[in-house]
Each structure stands twice: as C-alpha cells, then as structure tokens.
C-alpha positions as CSV (number, residue, x, y, z in Angstrom):
1,X,77.1,-22.9,-60.6
2,X,74.2,-23.9,-58.4
3,X,73.5,-23.8,-54.7
4,X,70.8,-26.3,-53.6
5,X,68.2,-25.8,-50.8
6,X,70.5,-27.3,-48.2
7,X,73.5,-25.3,-49.4
8,X,75.2,-28.0,-51.4
9,X,77.1,-26.7,-54.4
10,X,77.6,-28.1,-57.9
11,X,78.5,-26.9,-61.3
12,X,75.3,-26.5,-63.3
13,X,71.5,-26.1,-62.8
14,X,70.7,-28.9,-65.3
15,X,73.3,-31.4,-64.2
16,X,72.4,-34.5,-62.3
17,X,75.5,-35.4,-60.3
18,X,75.3,-38.8,-58.6
19,X,77.8,-37.9,-55.9
20,X,77.9,-34.4,-54.4
21,X,81.2,-33.2,-53.1
22,X,81.9,-31.7,-49.7
23,X,81.3,-28.1,-50.7
24,X,78.4,-26.3,-49.1
25,X,77.6,-22.6,-49.0
26,X,77.8,-22.8,-45.2
27,X,81.5,-23.7,-45.4
28,X,82.7,-22.6,-48.8
29,X,82.6,-19.2,-50.5
30,X,81.2,-18.9,-54.0
31,X,84.5,-18.0,-55.6
32,X,86.3,-20.7,-53.7
33,X,84.0,-23.3,-55.1
34,X,84.3,-21.8,-58.5
35,X,88.1,-22.7,-58.4
36,X,87.7,-25.9,-56.4
37,X,89.2,-29.2,-57.5
38,X,85.7,-30.4,-58.4
39,X,85.2,-27.5,-60.8
40,X,88.7,-27.8,-62.2
41,X,88.0,-31.4,-63.0
42,X,84.8,-30.6,-64.8
43,X,86.6,-27.8,-66.9
44,X,89.4,-30.2,-67.7
45,X,87.0,-32.8,-69.0
46,X,85.1,-30.1,-71.0
47,X,88.1,-28.6,-72.7
48,X,89.4,-32.1,-73.6
49,X,86.1,-33.0,-75.1
50,X,85.2,-35.8,-72.7
51,X,81.6,-36.7,-72.2
52,X,80.3,-36.0,-68.7
53,X,77.9,-38.4,-67.2
54,X,75.8,-35.8,-65.3
55,X,75.3,-33.8,-68.6
56,X,73.2,-36.6,-70.2
57,X,70.0,-34.5,-70.2
58,X,71.4,-31.9,-72.4
59,X,73.3,-34.4,-74.7
60,X,70.0,-36.1,-75.4
61,X,68.2,-33.0,-76.3
62,X,71.1,-31.8,-78.5
63,X,70.8,-35.0,-80.6
64,X,70.1,-33.8,-84.2
65,X,67.2,-36.4,-84.3
66,X,65.5,-34.6,-81.4
67,X,66.8,-31.0,-82.0
68,X,65.3,-29.6,-78.9
69,X,67.0,-26.6,-77.4
70,X,68.9,-27.8,-74.3
71,X,70.1,-25.8,-71.3
72,X,73.7,-26.4,-72.5
73,X,72.9,-24.8,-75.9
74,X,71.3,-21.8,-74.2
75,X,74.3,-21.3,-71.9
76,X,76.7,-21.6,-74.8
77,X,74.6,-18.9,-76.6
78,X,75.7,-16.5,-73.8
79,X,79.2,-17.1,-74.8
80,X,78.3,-16.6,-78.5
81,X,78.9,-20.3,-79.3
82,X,76.5,-22.0,-81.7
83,X,76.3,-25.8,-81.7
84,X,75.4,-25.7,-85.4
85,X,78.5,-23.8,-86.2
86,X,80.7,-24.8,-83.3
87,X,84.3,-24.5,-84.5
88,X,84.1,-21.0,-85.8
89,X,81.9,-19.6,-83.1
90,X,84.0,-21.2,-80.4
91,X,87.2,-19.6,-81.8
92,X,85.6,-16.2,-82.0
93,X,83.8,-16.3,-78.6
94,X,84.6,-13.4,-76.3
95,X,85.2,-16.1,-73.6
96,X,87.8,-18.0,-75.6
97,X,90.7,-16.7,-73.6
98,X,89.0,-18.0,-70.4
99,X,88.8,-21.5,-71.8
100,X,92.3,-21.4,-73.1
101,X,93.5,-20.4,-69.6
102,X,91.6,-23.3,-68.1
103,X,93.2,-25.7,-70.7
104,X,96.7,-24.5,-69.8
105,X,96.2,-24.4,-66.0
106,X,94.6,-27.8,-65.1
107,X,91.1,-26.5,-65.2
108,X,91.6,-23.4,-63.1
109,X,89.6,-20.2,-63.9
110,X,90.9,-16.7,-64.3
111,X,87.3,-15.3,-64.4
112,X,84.7,-14.7,-61.8
113,X,81.3,-16.1,-61.5
114,X,78.9,-14.7,-64.1
115,X,75.8,-17.0,-63.7
116,X,74.3,-18.3,-60.5
117,X,71.3,-20.5,-59.7
118,X,70.4,-20.2,-56.0
119,X,67.8,-22.6,-54.4
120,X,66.6,-20.5,-51.5
121,X,65.1,-23.5,-49.6
122,X,62.5,-26.2,-49.6
123,X,59.6,-24.4,-48.0
124,X,56.8,-25.0,-50.4
125,X,53.0,-24.9,-50.6
126,X,52.9,-27.7,-53.2
127,X,53.9,-31.4,-53.5
128,X,54.3,-31.8,-57.3
129,X,54.1,-35.4,-58.3
130,X,57.5,-35.4,-60.1
131,X,59.3,-33.3,-57.5
132,X,61.9,-34.3,-54.9
133,X,61.6,-34.0,-51.1
134,X,64.6,-31.8,-51.0
135,X,62.7,-29.1,-52.9
136,X,59.4,-29.4,-51.0
137,X,58.8,-29.7,-47.2
138,X,55.2,-30.9,-47.9
139,X,56.5,-33.6,-50.3
140,X,59.1,-34.7,-47.7
141,X,56.3,-35.2,-45.2
142,X,54.3,-37.3,-47.8
143,X,57.4,-39.5,-48.6
144,X,57.7,-40.2,-44.9
145,X,54.1,-41.2,-44.5
146,X,54.2,-43.4,-47.5
147,X,57.5,-45.0,-46.4
148,X,59.2,-43.9,-49.6
149,X,62.3,-42.9,-47.7
150,X,62.9,-46.5,-46.7
151,X,65.6,-48.1,-49.0
152,X,63.7,-51.4,-48.9
153,X,60.6,-49.8,-50.5
154,X,60.3,-50.5,-54.2
155,X,59.5,-46.8,-54.7
156,X,62.6,-45.6,-52.9
157,X,64.1,-42.8,-54.9
158,X,67.2,-42.0,-53.0
159,X,68.4,-40.7,-49.6
160,X,66.8,-37.5,-48.6
161,X,67.7,-35.7,-45.4
162,X,65.1,-33.7,-43.5
163,X,64.9,-30.3,-45.2
164,X,67.5,-27.9,-43.8
165,X,67.3,-24.6,-45.7
166,X,70.6,-22.8,-45.8
167,X,68.9,-19.4,-45.9
168,X,67.5,-19.9,-42.4
169,X,71.0,-19.6,-41.2
170,X,71.3,-15.8,-40.7
171,X,75.1,-15.8,-40.6
172,X,75.4,-17.7,-43.9
173,X,72.8,-15.6,-45.6
174,X,74.5,-12.3,-44.5
175,X,77.9,-13.6,-45.7
176,X,76.4,-14.7,-49.0
177,X,74.9,-11.3,-49.6
178,X,78.3,-9.8,-49.0
179,X,80.0,-12.2,-51.5
180,X,77.4,-11.3,-54.2
181,X,78.6,-7.7,-54.1
182,X,82.2,-8.8,-54.8
183,X,81.3,-10.7,-58.0
184,X,82.1,-8.0,-60.4
185,X,81.3,-10.2,-63.5
186,X,78.0,-11.4,-62.2
187,X,75.3,-10.9,-64.9
188,X,72.6,-13.4,-64.0
189,X,71.2,-14.8,-60.8
190,X,68.2,-17.2,-60.8
191,X,66.3,-17.8,-57.6
192,X,64.3,-21.0,-56.8
193,X,62.6,-22.7,-53.9
194,X,60.6,-24.6,-52.7
195,X,58.1,-22.0,-53.7
196,X,60.3,-18.9,-54.3
197,X,57.7,-16.3,-53.5
198,X,56.9,-18.0,-50.2
199,X,60.4,-17.8,-48.9
200,X,61.5,-14.7,-47.0
201,X,65.0,-14.9,-48.3
202,X,63.7,-14.0,-51.8
203,X,62.6,-10.6,-50.6
204,X,65.8,-10.1,-48.5
205,X,68.0,-10.9,-51.4
206,X,66.1,-8.6,-53.8
207,X,66.4,-5.8,-51.2
208,X,70.1,-6.3,-50.8
209,X,70.7,-6.5,-54.6
210,X,68.9,-3.1,-54.9
211,X,70.7,-1.6,-51.9
212,X,74.1,-2.5,-53.4
213,X,73.2,-1.3,-56.8
214,X,73.7,-4.8,-58.3
215,X,70.2,-4.6,-59.7
216,X,71.4,-2.0,-62.3
217,X,73.5,-4.6,-64.3
218,X,72.3,-8.0,-63.2
219,X,69.4,-10.0,-64.7
220,X,67.2,-11.4,-62.0
221,X,65.5,-14.7,-62.8
222,X,63.1,-16.6,-60.6
223,X,60.6,-19.4,-60.9
224,X,57.3,-19.6,-59.1
225,X,54.5,-22.2,-59.2
226,X,52.0,-19.5,-60.0
227,X,50.0,-19.9,-56.8
228,X,51.3,-16.7,-55.2
229,X,50.7,-13.1,-56.2
230,X,51.9,-10.1,-54.2
231,X,51.0,-6.5,-55.2
232,X,54.5,-5.3,-54.1
233,X,56.2,-7.5,-56.7
234,X,55.8,-4.7,-59.2
235,X,57.7,-2.2,-57.1
236,X,60.5,-4.8,-56.5
237,X,60.9,-6.1,-60.1
238,X,60.8,-2.9,-62.0
239,X,64.0,-1.8,-60.3
240,X,66.1,-4.6,-62.0
241,X,67.9,-4.2,-65.3
242,X,66.1,-7.3,-66.6
243,X,63.8,-9.8,-65.0
244,X,63.2,-13.4,-66.3
245,X,60.1,-14.6,-64.5
246,X,59.2,-18.2,-65.0
247,X,55.9,-19.9,-64.0
248,X,55.9,-23.7,-63.6
249,X,52.8,-25.2,-65.2
250,X,52.2,-28.5,-67.0
251,X,48.9,-27.8,-68.8
252,X,45.9,-25.5,-68.5
253,X,43.4,-28.2,-67.7
254,X,42.5,-29.6,-64.2
255,X,45.2,-32.3,-64.8
256,X,47.6,-29.6,-63.6
257,X,45.9,-29.8,-60.2
258,X,46.7,-33.5,-60.0
259,X,50.3,-33.1,-61.1
260,X,51.1,-30.0,-59.1
261,X,48.9,-30.9,-56.2
262,X,47.1,-29.1,-54.5
263,X,47.3,-26.1,-56.9
264,X,44.2,-24.8,-58.6
265,X,44.6,-24.2,-62.4
266,X,42.1,-21.3,-62.4
267,X,44.2,-19.4,-59.8
268,X,47.4,-20.2,-61.6
269,X,46.2,-19.1,-65.0
270,X,44.8,-15.9,-63.4
271,X,48.2,-15.2,-61.8
272,X,50.0,-15.9,-65.1
273,X,47.9,-13.3,-66.8
274,X,48.7,-10.8,-64.0
275,X,52.4,-11.5,-64.5
276,X,51.8,-11.1,-68.3
277,X,50.2,-7.7,-67.8
278,X,52.9,-6.7,-65.4
279,X,55.5,-7.4,-68.1
280,X,53.5,-5.3,-70.6
281,X,53.6,-2.3,-68.2
282,X,57.3,-3.0,-67.4
283,X,59.3,-4.0,-70.5
284,X,62.3,-5.1,-68.4
285,X,60.2,-8.0,-67.1
286,X,59.9,-11.0,-69.4
287,X,57.6,-13.9,-68.5
288,X,57.9,-17.5,-69.7
289,X,56.2,-20.8,-68.8
290,X,58.3,-23.6,-67.3
291,X,56.8,-27.0,-68.0
292,X,58.5,-30.3,-67.2
293,X,56.9,-32.7,-69.8
294,X,56.1,-36.1,-68.3
295,X,54.1,-39.2,-69.0
296,X,51.1,-37.6,-67.4
297,X,51.3,-34.0,-68.7
298,X,52.1,-34.8,-72.3
299,X,48.5,-35.9,-73.1
300,X,47.3,-32.4,-72.4
301,X,50.4,-30.5,-73.5
302,X,48.5,-29.4,-76.6
303,X,46.3,-27.3,-74.4
304,X,49.3,-25.6,-72.9
305,X,50.5,-24.8,-76.5
306,X,47.1,-23.3,-77.3
307,X,47.4,-21.1,-74.2
308,X,50.9,-20.0,-75.3
309,X,49.6,-19.0,-78.7
310,X,46.6,-17.1,-77.3
311,X,48.7,-15.0,-75.0
312,X,52.0,-15.0,-76.8
313,X,53.8,-16.8,-73.9
314,X,57.1,-18.5,-74.5
315,X,58.0,-21.7,-72.7
316,X,61.3,-23.2,-71.6
317,X,60.8,-27.0,-71.3
318,X,64.6,-27.6,-71.3
319,X,64.1,-30.2,-68.6
320,X,62.4,-33.3,-70.0
321,X,61.5,-35.3,-66.9
322,X,63.7,-38.3,-66.3
323,X,63.2,-38.9,-62.6
324,X,61.4,-40.8,-61.2
325,X,61.9,-43.1,-64.2
326,X,58.3,-44.3,-64.2
327,X,57.1,-40.8,-65.0
328,X,59.1,-40.5,-68.2
329,X,57.2,-40.0,-71.4
330,X,58.9,-43.0,-72.9
331,X,57.1,-45.3,-70.4
332,X,53.8,-44.7,-72.3
333,X,52.8,-47.4,-74.8
334,X,53.3,-46.7,-78.4
335,X,49.7,-46.0,-79.3
336,X,49.3,-43.3,-76.6
337,X,52.6,-41.7,-77.5
338,X,51.6,-41.5,-81.1
339,X,48.2,-40.0,-80.3
340,X,49.8,-37.4,-78.0
341,X,52.2,-36.5,-80.8
342,X,49.3,-36.3,-83.3
343,X,47.5,-33.9,-80.9
344,X,50.5,-31.6,-80.9
345,X,50.8,-31.8,-84.7
346,X,47.1,-30.8,-85.0
347,X,47.7,-27.6,-83.0
348,X,50.6,-26.7,-85.3
349,X,48.5,-27.4,-88.4
350,X,45.4,-25.6,-87.1
351,X,47.5,-22.5,-86.5
352,X,49.4,-22.7,-89.8
353,X,52.7,-23.2,-88.0
354,X,53.9,-26.3,-89.8
355,X,56.0,-24.4,-92.3
356,X,57.5,-21.9,-89.8
357,X,61.3,-22.1,-90.2
358,X,63.2,-23.2,-87.2
359,X,66.0,-20.8,-86.4
360,X,68.1,-23.1,-84.1
361,X,68.8,-19.9,-82.1
362,X,68.6,-20.8,-78.4
363,X,67.7,-17.3,-77.4
364,X,64.2,-18.2,-76.4
365,X,63.4,-14.8,-75.1
366,X,63.7,-13.1,-78.5
367,X,60.1,-12.0,-79.1
368,X,60.6,-12.0,-82.9
369,X,61.4,-15.7,-82.7
370,X,58.4,-16.6,-80.6
371,X,56.7,-18.9,-83.2
372,X,60.0,-20.4,-84.4
373,X,61.0,-21.3,-80.8
374,X,57.5,-22.7,-80.1
375,X,57.6,-24.9,-83.2
376,X,61.1,-26.2,-82.4
377,X,60.1,-27.0,-78.8
378,X,56.9,-28.8,-79.9
379,X,58.6,-30.6,-82.7
380,X,61.3,-31.8,-80.3
381,X,58.7,-33.2,-78.0
382,X,57.0,-35.0,-80.9
383,X,60.3,-36.5,-81.9
384,X,60.8,-37.9,-78.4
385,X,57.2,-39.3,-78.4
386,X,57.6,-41.0,-81.7
387,X,61.1,-42.4,-81.2
388,X,61.9,-42.8,-77.5
389,X,60.6,-45.9,-75.8
390,X,61.2,-47.9,-72.6
391,X,60.1,-51.5,-72.9
392,X,60.1,-52.4,-69.3
393,X,57.0,-53.8,-67.5
394,X,58.7,-53.5,-64.1
395,X,58.8,-49.7,-64.4
396,X,55.1,-49.7,-65.4
397,X,54.1,-51.7,-62.4
398,X,56.1,-49.2,-60.3
399,X,54.1,-46.4,-62.0
400,X,50.8,-47.9,-61.0
401,X,52.0,-48.6,-57.4
402,X,53.3,-45.0,-57.2
403,X,50.0,-43.6,-58.3
404,X,48.0,-45.9,-56.1
405,X,50.0,-45.1,-52.9
406,X,49.9,-41.3,-53.6
407,X,46.2,-41.3,-54.4
408,X,45.4,-43.2,-51.2
409,X,46.7,-40.2,-49.3
410,X,45.3,-37.5,-51.6
411,X,41.9,-39.2,-52.2
412,X,41.9,-38.6,-56.0
413,X,42.3,-40.7,-59.1
414,X,44.3,-40.2,-62.3
415,X,41.4,-41.6,-64.3
416,X,39.3,-38.6,-63.4
417,X,41.8,-36.5,-65.3
418,X,43.1,-39.0,-67.9
419,X,40.4,-41.5,-68.7
420,X,42.3,-42.2,-71.9
421,X,45.0,-44.0,-69.8
422,X,42.6,-46.5,-68.2
423,X,43.2,-49.5,-70.4
424,X,47.0,-48.9,-70.2
425,X,47.0,-48.6,-66.4
426,X,44.6,-51.5,-65.8
427,X,47.0,-53.8,-67.5
428,X,49.5,-53.1,-64.7
429,X,47.1,-53.5,-61.8
430,X,45.5,-50.1,-61.4
C-alpha cells in the first residue's frame, strides 16, 4: 500500500486511482486500511480476475507486444508468481493461502502488511516538468503563478490542494513509527518525497527503524533526485539489511536540467557515482537509476543507456509517463519516434547486445542479469516508440502552450536542448 504526501492512502505505488477514499494516515492506522472496504473490494476484483481501471499502466507494459517489465510483474515476483507461467507458479506460491482466504472472505486479509511506499512530503528543491504539485512545493508555486490550478485553464491538470505534509504533524509521525514496529511481516519500506533527502522525516524514520531493530530484517528503499549528498548517509544506510537506492534521472545530457529543473546534470552524475562507490564499499546497498521516459527525454535516452553500460548501473523505468498527456512519447510524430528508436538500437548494436537473451525475470537487481534486463527495458521502449501513437493535434497544441508558459517563467527554451524538435514544435505554434 501507499501513503501519499498529504497522508492519503491507496493500494499500490503504481496505481492511478481517479477517486481517493476517505482514508488518511492521520485518521486511519496502516493495518486498518489494509483491511478496509476499499482494499477488500480491490482484492475481490483481483481474485475474480476483473480488470482494474487504475492498473492500466502495468497492463499496458505487460502486453506481449511490449514485453516491458511492469511494477505489477515485479511485485508478483516477490510472491514467486511468473506471468509467463502463471497457473503453476500461482498455485505453488507461498502466498497462495493468503489469496485463498481473501477469496473466501469477501476480500479480507489474514496477513499483515509486507510492502509499504511512504511519501514523506512535498518539500522539494526541484520542479520537474512532468511532476505534480502534490509532490513538489516549488511546482505548486509555479502552477499558481501560471494559473494552471484554475479549472478553466486549458492546461488544468486536476485539483491540487496546497501542500500539507503529513510528516510535519508530530503526533501522526510518532504514531506511525509505533505502528511500523507492530508490522511483524514488514519486509520492504520505500521512502519518497518531494526530495527524500531534504525531508527531516527521512532521517527520523531511519533512526527509529534502527532503534527498534527493524533495520535487521527490512529492506529500505528510497528515491532521490541526485542533487543531495550527505556524508552521514554511509553510517545510516550500512546498518540496514538491504538498501535499494534509486536516483531519478532522465538522461546524462543538459536536457536533464530542462526536464528536472533547476538541477545540474554535472552535480547529479557526480553524486550518482558517489552512491555507486558507496554501494561497492557496502554490498548491502544497491543503486539503480529511475527514469520516467517521456516525449522530451526519449530523444537522449540513448545517452542514459551508454551511462548505464559504462558504470554497470541498472535502471527501473517501470513508470512510462502518461500524465500530463501531452508529454507522452506517443505524442511525438512518427519520424521522430522512429529516429529515437533507431538511436537506441544503435547503442545495443554497438555494444553487441542485440543477441543477448531476455530472461523475462522481473528481478531487476540480479547483477548476473544486468545486460538481459537492460536489453529488455530498451527493447520495450523501442516497441512503444514504433507502435504507440496518438493522432491528436489538440494535445500537441497543448504541449506547445505548456512549454511556452513554463519557459516564460524559467527563461529557457526547449530548442536549446532539442533542436531536432524545432520543425515539429513550430507546426503547432512554438
């Protein structure tokens, strides 16, 4: 389950629920939500094989024509379920009895929480072009200034309340820490922001997990934008059983500065290498890159792949950007999508990776599968580029207006980073 920056709860870190329920960490305990009517309804749909609207991201990536490892597939892997061999692996899963109980008890669970994603708040030093105001205080301010919070604005993207981070409520945070200690089956906790390493609650939670001894059996995951480095991180992280450290980055060229404004790619890559060397000295720490492929970043995604290969860095791009809709890769015209795919193919060919067998094993942190996972990830992106397409000029006009409004405030231009897009963007009024 997931707790969002304002404390809102829902069932999965990758889901996109249109309507949030009444459950908030401020008024509902973790285990209570785990057995709430909302969760029971989701489980009932799942055990009955019903498609769930808010799971569309994963369904799309699981499509055999795309064959890109989704978040759903990776979670199923933790239950020893293989989508390529579903029936047998489902029946033999160590969690089979849990699912059978849910089927026989209207979606109730007889287990305790094992996997948590906790958004610690929206305090952030960046305003990434594809992010949401609920995850960045700076972006919320920008949306206000550009009138994008006004429902009558063509670039309105939904109702966003002023950031109200649940971790600033000391009483709620203290109660949450106590509840964590009662989750005897907890095995994974992933912390996000805002910018995770900027938020004081990150260090408070790590301290409490260590104090309670939970660090000895739990895997700590967290994602950072790579702009922050603290020397004391080594002392904190080496005390955990396992650490999954993710760095959000789109490419290693200055285009990343435009997308993840106002970050500086030189600083970010330097910090990534610091994290990499930290993981070499402490084998319990595993580092991966966390790109979110979009219409803008895909043109320089080949540079990110080269960086991965050079430093043996895995990547989890299990979230292919779909919001806002005008930043989806499928909005690009056919010729640009084909050229972007060709650039990715060239990297695979140049590094003699074309014939690497794809394992279809969603355990992306298995070092022996590094090249296989990379090839599968890149091949999935190429499939999306070559097959997925949105033929909608209205969306493209919104893209240009979006860039124009944002650049008016930031005093920059996408053409300084992507001159190859000029003809395309000029057609829609750039």
